[in-house]
N, C-alpha and C positions, 0 to 999 in steps of 0.2 A: 094221242095214244101215249100212255106213260112209258118211260124208258125202262127197259129190263135191267136188273142189277147185274153188274159185272161178276161173272162166276169166279174170276181170279181175285176178287177182293178189291178194296179201294187202294189205289196207289199211294205210297208214302209221300208226304209233302216234299216239295223240292227242297233240297239242301239237308234233309234229315239224314240220309245215308252218309254223305261226306262228314257230317258232324259226328255221327256215331262212329265212323272209322277213325276220325281224329281222336275221339275220346278213348277208343280201344288202344290206339298207339300210345297215347299219353299214359294210360293205366299200365301198359306193359313196360314202358320206359321207367315209370315210377317204381314198379316192382323190381326191375333189374337194379336200379340205383339203390333201393332199400337193401336188397340182398348183398350187393357189393360192399356197401358201407358197413353192414352188420358183420360180414365175414372178415373184412380188413380190420375192423375195430377189435374183433375177438382174436385175431391172429396177427396183430401188428408186428410182433417180433419176427415172425416168419416173413412177412412182407418186407421189412427193412433189411433183414439178412439176405434174402434172395436178391433184392434190388441191388444191394451193394456188391454182392458176389458176381452177379451177371455184368454189372457195369465195369467192374475190375477186369473180368475176363475179356470183355469187348475191347478194352483199352490195351491190356497187357498180352493177350494171346497172339496178335500179329507180330509184335517185335520178338516174342518168345520163339515163334515158328521161324522167323527170319534169322534169329540168332543161332538156331539149331541147324537150319538148312544152308545158311550162307556164312555169316561171320558174326561173332558175339557183338551185341550192342555196346558202344563205348561213348555215346554222347546222348544227352537229353537236355532240352531247353524249351522254355516258353517263348513264343514269338516276341522278340524285343520291340516290335512295333506296337504292341497292344496298348501301352500308355498313350499313344497318339489317337486311339480309337474315338474317345469323346470329342476331340477336336475335329476329326474327320466327319463325324455325324453332324456336328453343329455348324460345319462350314457352309456358308451361304452361297459360295461360288461353285459348289459341287452339286450337280443335279441329283434329285432324290432317286431317279431311275438308276443312276450309276451306283449310288449307295446300296440300293436294294440288290442289285446284281452282284455287288462285291461281297456282301456279307456271307452268303452260303459257302463260298470257297475260301473264306478267311481262315488260314491255318492258325490254330491256337497254341499247339505244342507239337513237338515231334521227337522221335528217336532216330538214331542213325548209327552207322558203322563205317569207319574209314576203310578205304581200299588199300591194300599193301602196295598197289601200283600208283597211288596218288588219287585224290578226289574221294568221292563217296561211293562205297560199295552198295549200300542200300539205305533208304530212309523211309520212315513211316510217320506220316503227319495226320493229326486229327483236326479236321476243319469244323466250322460252326455247324454245318449240316450233319457231319458225322456225329458230333456231340449230341445233337437233338435226336438223331436216330438211336444212338446208344441209350439215351435216357428213356425214350419211348419204349424200346424193346425191354429194358430193365423193368420199367413199371408194369408193363403188360404181363410179363412172365411172373413177376413178383405177386401181382394180384391173382393170377391164375393159380399159383401154388398155394397162396394163402387161403383162397377159397376152397381149394381141394383139401387142404389140411383141415379146414373147418368142417367140411362134409364128412371126412373120415372120422373125425372126433365126435361129431354129432350122432351119427347113426351106424357107423362101421360098415354100412352098405351103400354109402353115397346117396342118401336121401331116398331110400327105398327103390333104387334103380340098380338091380344086381349087375355087377360088372362095370358100372360107370366109374367107380374109383380106380380099378385096375386099368381100364382102357384109357381113362383120362390122364392118369399118372404116366402111363407109357407114352401117350401122345405128347404130353408136356415135355418129357425128357427127350423124345425124338425131335420135337420142334426146337428145343433148346440147342441140341447138338447141331441141327441143321442151321439154326440161326447163327451160331458161333462160326460154323465152317463155311457159310456163304456170305457173311456180312461183307459189304464192300469196304475196301481199304485204300487209302491214298498212299501209294508207294512210289518212291523215287528209285530209279536205276533198274527197273525191271521191264521196260518196254511198253507199259500200259499204266494209265493213271489210277485205274480202279480195277482190282481183281479180287476174287474170293480168297479167304484166309487159306483154304486148302490148296490154292494155286500159288501161294507165296513160295513154296518150296520148289516150284517148277518154273522159275523165272527164265530159264534158258529156252523155253518154248518160243515158237515164232510169234510175231506180233499179232497175226491173224488169230491164232489159238488163244492168246491172252485176251484179245478183243471179244472172242466168243465167250470166254469164261466171265468177262466183265458183264456181258449181257445176261448170261445165266444167273450171275450173282444178283443183279437187280431184280430179276423175276422171282428168284427163290427168296430173297429178303422180303419182297412185297408179300409173297405167299405166307411166309412165317408170321409176319405182322398181322395179316388178316386172320390167319388161323388162331393166333393167340387172342386177338380181340374177340373172335366168335366164341372161343372157349370161356373167356371172362363173362361174356354176355349170357351164355348158357348156364354157367354155374351161378351167376348172380340171379338168374331167373329161378333156379331151383332153390337157392337159399332164401330168396324173397318169398317164395311160396310157403316155405317152412315158417318163416317169421310171421307172415300174415295169418297162418293157421294158429299160431300160438296166441295171437291177439284177437 
């Protein structure tokens, strides 16, 4: 007796669906990259200016807050040990695990203010991990605002999506302020190694409160970085669609 045909149709060959999904992901990734490259190339000046401005704020805002709330900064220096860094990395008698663990917390430079009672009233140090975070946040927000400027200039309505420009700009400004005010800072003389910028003025709080602020700072900083990255991806997708339509 002949078999009856399957009323649901013939099943797709094994491996076809995963391959199709991988192709769709690759296509979307390519479109986002094309949009980001096109937007940054067209608004390179905006990108560089925003990146430099945000990086400067990340470095200078904490000592400015401390100078206002505590005592004006009176000392700045780069870590005098840094010339020994190549020798440390190339040393064969030091395990690589120790080198890797040492690098993130390596202080590169710091600001400080002397206490009138002797010693240091406060100090703000930028470590290697801090510098990487500052650079990442600067590049992400610079890319976001450069793409947003490209969208505004191209269509005045943010690529035919009413309100996207206004909402996106407001979100970017809000995330920028949140990023500056919650970025972790390595501070000496305040009872906690890492606290948010807005907490620098309240160094008289208990160590438990400062520890709570430190935890909130890490969570908020992660949220800001993820939100900025998603904003860049979304705007890159929109610009990529416009570029594809032109070609």
